[in-house]
Backbone bond lengths (Angstrom), bond angles and torsions (degrees), N, CA, C in turn:
res aa  C-N    CA-C-N  psi(-1)  N-CA   C-N-CA  omega(-1)  CA-C   N-CA-C  phi
1 X - - - 1.428 - - 1.519 110.41 -
2 X 1.320 119.26 127.37 1.465 119.30 177.87 1.537 109.61 -70.52
3 X 1.340 114.37 136.52 1.429 120.94 179.16 1.526 110.57 -137.56
4 X 1.285 116.22 157.30 1.461 122.61 177.30 1.530 107.44 -130.00
5 X 1.316 117.26 120.73 1.456 121.06 -177.79 1.512 111.11 -96.96
6 X 1.297 115.16 130.63 1.466 122.23 173.45 1.524 107.86 -84.45
7 X 1.330 118.79 149.51 1.441 120.19 177.57 1.535 113.82 -58.75
8 X 1.314 117.13 -22.03 1.468 119.86 179.40 1.546 112.28 -77.98
9 X 1.340 115.83 -10.87 1.444 120.85 179.75 1.505 115.15 108.50
10 X 1.354 117.93 -11.69 1.466 121.33 177.33 1.531 108.86 -67.33
11 X 1.303 117.04 139.68 1.474 123.31 178.36 1.515 109.77 -112.74
12 X 1.350 115.81 119.34 1.465 121.15 174.50 1.505 108.62 -84.79
13 X 1.316 117.46 129.34 1.455 122.16 176.42 1.528 109.28 -89.22
14 X 1.322 117.68 109.79 1.423 121.30 -176.65 1.549 113.57 -94.52
15 X 1.337 116.73 6.32 1.457 119.09 -175.85 1.515 111.77 -84.36
16 X 1.331 118.82 -16.22 1.448 121.36 177.24 1.524 109.42 -76.10
17 X 1.296 117.72 138.46 1.473 121.36 176.46 1.515 109.34 -127.38
18 X 1.292 119.99 117.70 1.448 125.74 -3.81 1.519 112.20 -73.16
19 X 1.359 116.08 156.39 1.459 119.16 178.43 1.551 108.48 -102.22
20 X 1.340 115.25 -169.28 1.475 119.75 -173.49 1.513 111.72 -89.59
21 X 1.337 118.01 9.55 1.456 120.85 -178.32 1.492 113.66 -82.07
22 X 1.332 115.10 173.50 1.461 122.94 176.06 1.501 108.62 -112.36
23 X 1.314 115.96 145.68 1.479 121.44 175.73 1.513 107.11 -99.63
24 X 1.350 115.47 133.05 1.469 121.30 -179.92 1.495 110.01 -115.36
25 X 1.320 117.25 141.57 1.445 121.65 176.02 1.530 108.35 -152.23
26 X 1.286 117.98 139.89 1.466 120.72 178.42 1.549 109.17 -67.57
27 X 1.326 113.58 145.27 1.470 119.81 179.18 1.532 112.39 -54.04
28 X 1.355 114.59 -45.75 1.478 119.17 -178.38 1.520 111.60 -58.66
29 X 1.326 116.29 -44.25 1.476 119.32 -179.01 1.509 110.18 -69.25
30 X 1.334 118.56 -39.39 1.454 121.14 179.10 1.515 110.34 -61.10
31 X 1.367 117.02 -46.79 1.459 119.81 -179.39 1.508 111.34 -64.41
32 X 1.334 116.67 -42.16 1.468 119.69 -179.77 1.526 111.10 -60.36
33 X 1.314 115.16 -45.80 1.499 119.28 -178.56 1.521 111.43 -69.00
34 X 1.327 115.47 -44.59 1.475 118.83 -174.42 1.529 113.00 -68.62
35 X 1.344 116.69 -25.11 1.460 119.37 -179.81 1.540 110.95 -100.45
36 X 1.325 118.25 5.12 1.441 120.98 179.83 1.555 109.71 -76.20
37 X 1.296 114.70 170.50 1.461 119.91 -179.50 1.524 111.92 -87.14
38 X 1.318 117.25 13.73 1.493 119.34 179.00 1.515 111.99 -66.84
39 X 1.319 115.75 152.96 1.442 120.84 173.75 1.537 109.45 -74.65
40 X 1.319 117.38 171.18 1.463 122.00 -175.92 1.516 112.90 -55.88
41 X 1.347 116.71 -50.79 1.459 120.23 -179.35 1.518 112.37 -61.26
42 X 1.328 116.99 -42.35 1.450 121.86 179.04 1.518 111.36 -64.94
43 X 1.366 116.36 -37.38 1.456 118.58 178.16 1.543 111.45 -65.46
44 X 1.298 116.08 -41.23 1.475 120.73 178.73 1.548 109.28 -61.58
45 X 1.323 115.98 -47.06 1.468 118.96 178.25 1.522 111.46 -60.65
46 X 1.337 117.75 -42.33 1.456 121.73 -178.90 1.532 110.38 -66.72
47 X 1.347 118.46 -38.76 1.450 121.37 177.88 1.513 112.23 -63.77
48 X 1.339 116.76 -44.16 1.456 119.56 177.04 1.545 111.52 -65.50
49 X 1.302 117.94 -37.55 1.465 121.54 178.95 1.562 111.17 -65.10
50 X 1.317 115.72 -29.38 1.449 120.52 -176.89 1.532 111.96 -94.08
51 X 1.306 118.59 4.51 1.444 120.84 -174.70 1.505 113.96 -106.22
52 X 1.333 113.81 159.61 1.453 123.27 171.98 1.509 108.17 -114.27
53 X 1.349 116.46 -171.05 1.483 120.42 -177.42 1.518 109.64 -137.54
54 X 1.318 115.41 142.50 1.482 120.64 173.60 1.540 106.27 -129.10
55 X 1.326 113.73 136.33 1.454 121.31 172.96 1.528 108.66 -122.55
56 X 1.329 115.47 136.52 1.480 120.62 178.93 1.532 106.43 -108.54
57 X 1.320 114.11 127.00 1.456 118.75 179.54 1.520 110.37 -74.07
58 X 1.333 118.29 122.62 1.439 120.14 179.96 1.539 112.49 -71.20
59 X 1.293 116.78 -14.33 1.462 121.42 -178.73 1.545 112.94 -86.05
60 X 1.344 115.11 -51.03 1.485 118.93 -175.24 1.516 113.99 -117.83
61 X 1.335 118.44 -4.95 1.482 124.59 178.79 1.515 113.56 72.13
62 X 1.326 120.26 15.13 1.454 120.70 173.66 1.523 109.46 -66.90
63 X 1.302 116.50 149.74 1.482 122.62 172.29 1.503 109.09 -100.73
64 X 1.315 116.56 135.32 1.455 121.81 174.31 1.505 106.88 -119.08
65 X 1.343 116.74 115.58 1.464 122.27 -171.72 1.511 111.41 -119.91
66 X 1.327 117.07 127.38 1.440 124.20 171.96 1.548 105.95 -111.09
67 X 1.318 115.74 114.18 1.448 119.68 -179.75 1.538 110.00 -69.92
68 X 1.297 114.43 166.72 1.455 122.81 179.52 1.540 110.67 -48.96
69 X 1.332 116.39 128.27 1.436 121.83 177.33 1.514 115.56 77.39
70 X 1.311 118.68 2.92 1.450 123.03 -178.58 1.538 111.10 -109.88
71 X 1.322 115.55 139.83 1.469 118.47 173.09 1.533 109.74 -99.16
72 X 1.332 116.19 -4.10 1.464 121.70 -178.09 1.546 108.81 -89.29
73 X 1.321 117.23 127.25 1.457 122.74 176.19 1.524 110.53 -94.77
74 X 1.313 115.78 132.16 1.460 122.01 174.03 1.533 106.65 -102.67
75 X 1.305 116.10 133.17 1.468 121.70 -175.54 1.514 110.97 -100.65
76 X 1.338 115.43 133.50 1.436 122.76 177.80 1.536 108.44 -121.53
77 X 1.337 113.74 135.03 1.489 117.38 177.12 1.523 110.02 -113.52
78 X 1.274 114.50 155.46 1.440 121.39 -177.66 1.521 111.08 -73.07
79 X 1.319 116.51 135.82 1.454 120.73 178.78 1.531 108.43 -75.39
80 X 1.296 116.60 142.59 1.472 120.63 176.59 1.528 109.55 -85.58
81 X 1.332 116.92 134.91 1.464 118.50 178.36 1.528 110.98 -64.79
82 X 1.312 115.61 148.56 1.479 121.13 179.92 1.500 111.00 -70.79
């Protein structure tokens, strides 16, 4: 089962489809694909190919982001107010 571990110890289960993640895509790429002459199935495939993923940890609220074409997640934590 694919899993994504947060530094706080929470484990995201990625085997469920759909999962609890967010799909990210640049506006330019979305507009280009959505206005293309591709058929519906081809558009869906192109949108997924152009997208990245974000997961939000429900425990510590860190963001884990894999940019388009990357399997590596970069983790971002919330800054504490001064």
